N, C-alpha and C positions, 0 to 999 in steps of 0.2 A: 622542807628540807634544802640547807643548802648546800650547792652543789661545792663537789673538791677541789675544783679550779677558783671557787669565790674565798672557800677557807685556805688555801694556797696563797693566794693574792695576797693577802692582808697576813700573814703568817710569817712574811719575809721581812715586812717593815718594822719600824723601830717597836714603836707601842708593842708587840707582840710581844716583847719582852718581858711584860708585866702579867702574863698568863694570861687560860682562859676559862673562861664560863660559858655553860649551857642553858642561855634560859627557856625553859618548858622545854627542857632533853633535846631541842632540836634548832636553837638559834643558838651560835656560839660565836660568842664577842670576846675580844683584847680589852680585860680585866679594866686597861685606864680608856674610860673615855670620854667623852668630853659635855659639859652644858652647856647651851645656846641661848640662856637666859642674857648675858652679858654683850652681845650683837645687837642689841634694841638701845633707845635713848635714855635718857636720865631717868629713874627711878623707875625702870624697865617699861616705860613709855613709850611711845615714837619710834621717827627710826632715827638709829644711831650716828654719828654725828658724820661721819661717814664708808654710808653703804658700800664702795666700792672697798674701803678695805676687809670689811667683814666678810664679802664675797671672798678676798685671796684667804682668808683666816681660814673660811671652811676646808675652802680646798685643798690647804693645806693639813686640816685636820686629816683629811685621808691622805694626802701624800705621809705621810708619816703614821700610817696605820691605825690608826683609830676608827672602829667601823659599828661603833657603839656611840651613836649622839641621841642627847636629850632635850625637850624642847615642851613646850605647851604654848597650848592657842590664846595662854592671857600673859603671854610675852609680848605687851607690843601696845594694845595684844594683837596678833596676827602676825604682828612685822615679822617674827625670829620664824615661824615656818614657812613664810614668802621667801625670807632673803633662803636660806636653808636647800627649796626647791629652785631657786632663780640658780646660788651655787654649783648646785651638787646635779640635778637632774637632766638626763637619764642617770639614775645611778647606781653606781659600782656594785658586781654582784658580791653580795655577802657582806654590805652596810646594810645596819639594824637601827631605823630611825625610830625614835621614843617619841608619843607626844602625851600631853593631860589636857582634861577637863574637868569642871568643876570650880572656877572664878567669873565674876564677875568683873570687870576694870571700870571705875568712872573717871579716874587721874593718876598722875605717874605717885609710887609706891602706896595708894589704893587698891588693897582685896578685899571682896565679897565673897563670903563660897556661895555657889549655886546648884544644888544636888537636885533640883527641878528633875525628874524624869525627859523631861521635853526637852528641857538646855540640853543635855546632856546627850543626848540625838543630834542635835542641833550643831553641838560642838566638834564632835563628831566629824557629823559629814564638813562640817565646816575644817579640819583639819585635814580629810581626804581629797577636798577639793586645790587646799592652797601645798598642798607638799603633795600632790598629783600622785597622789596612791590610789590605786584599787582597795588595798589594805595598809590594814597598820600593823607594823609585826608587836607591837608594844602600845597599848593602850592604860595610859594611868586615873584611876580617880583621883584625883588632882588631893582632896577632901573629902573625909564620910561626913555631907551633913546634916548636923542635930535637928533641920528644921524639915529633914522628910526619912521615911526610913530607910533605912538602913539598906534591905534588901529588896528596896523597888530602885534602889541607884545602882545597886550589885546585879540586881536583874535586868536592869536592861542594858548592863554592859556583859552580859551573857547571852540578852538577842541581840546583840550587833556583832557576837563572836560568831550565831549559829546563822545568821545571815550574810557575812564571808568580810565583814568591814574592817573586824578586829580578828589578828589572829590571837597575842597573848594577853593579859589584865593583871596590872600590877596596882598597887596600893601607893599613897602619900600619908605621912605621917600620922600612924596608928599603932596602936598598942596591939599585945600578943592575943589577946582575947579579941578584940578586932578580926585580927587577919582570921583565926581559927572560926568566926560566925564564918566569914566574907567565903573562904573556903568552902563553907558548905554551900553556898550558893555558886561560884563559880571558881575555878583549879586558879590558883596565885601565885604568878612567877614571882614576881618580886616586889621590894618595899622599898618606900625613898623617904627614910625618915632623917634628920636634921644627929649627924657624928662627925666626931673630928679627935684627936687626941687630946684637946681640953674640952671637951663635953661629949660624957660619954653616956646623957641618959636614956638611951635607945640599948644599951647595954643587951639587956633583954631579947628586946625583940631580933638584934645581932645575931645571939646564942639559937632561938628559933628558927631562924632563915637556914642556918647555917644546919639544923637537926633537920629542916623539911626540903634543903638544898634548892633552893628562895634567893635568887637574886638580890643584895642589899645595898643599895644606892644611897650612902650619904650625901645629904646635898651640904651646903655651904662646910666642903672639906678640910678646907686647908684655913679653918681657924685657927691663928696661931698667935694672934696678940693679944688675946687674955689673961690680966696678972694669977697667974696659977702655978701651983708647981712644977706641972708638966710646961706649961709655956716657958718658962723658966727655963727648965733643961735643955727643952726640946731648943730651944736662942742658943744657948750653949754648947752642945752639941753639936749644932750644924754647923757651927764655927771654928770650932776643934777639927769639925770631915772635912770643911772646906765647901761647903753647900748650900744653899739657901736655908730659912726656915721652913717656905713652902715645900721645897724637897725631901726634907726631911719629916713633915709628914707625911707625905704623898705618900711617902714608903713605909713608914709604921702603918697607915691605914691597907694597904696592898701585903702586910707582912699580918697583922691583926686578923684577916682570917680569910680562907679561897673563896670564900662566899662575896668576899666585899666588891663594891662595882665602884670604884670614885669615879667622877665626872664633875676634876675642876675646867671652871668655864674662867674664861677671859676672852676681850678685845683688842690682844694682843699677840703676835706672831712670836713672837721672845718670850713672853712669859709663858705661851704654847709649845715650842721648843724646848723652853727651862723644864718644868713639866714630865716632855714626854723624854726628858735627857736621864732623870731620874730613876727611870727603871733602871735604866745599863749603869747605876753607880751601885758599888759595896758597901754597904753601911753592915757594922759589927753586931750579933747577932743580940749579943749584949747588951748593946744601947736600945732595941729593940725592945727587950724583952722591959730592961729597966723602964722605960716611955710607959708600958705598958700599968706596971707601977703606981705609978703618978697620976693624978689626977688636978 
């Protein structure tokens, strides 16, 4: 359980205006998080071009009141987790770091699912070491790998949870049926699926998460460049409101559902500050409602 002082420290900073969500009914996070994939090199591979800048960015993340950072052992691989620890350890009270396991990396932009239970155990142990943690607050299965029984993959995470190495378990890129099957093995507190104002293929998953009080973490949340009615309206409305399309896309996500936990990522402080500034902007409800009707 987070202390009252920890909650209070982050509640007074700008990102707190995004609202709060309880992961597993005991981890309070501000709904605007940070995705730490882009602090690695090109193709999510290797070191960033400027490691000192990545460290400064992460410290600014916390200064702005973001207390939910999402990463994975496959980002780099290992690089994102290592930089997070270098920048922020010892971690401030109330900061939740979520990571993921379940991919092998062989090169830039190359991703191979690996749900072998042995690999998942080794991945979790590696993340604990790199992040300098005794327990990971939220450990997510990056994908349910069809090469291995799903119950073996989820059972491995349940075992790690019983050993005290994981506090809560989450899933990524899953269907409602997969979530329901997983819930029979281990409690699920979050789901990370691709979702944005221009990509709502996971609408049924979002609605299920709302009903079950599961945090819905949209990845690629600011995909505003598609040639669609929603994208065209988004660009037009943003210009009229004097905000960027990305800000309006983020504002729409936060409006769309109280279970929504966007994690926009960036490698630049100015983009980070623009994202956080979104939560203080006033967007007419009719604008957001109209966007919701488009696709």
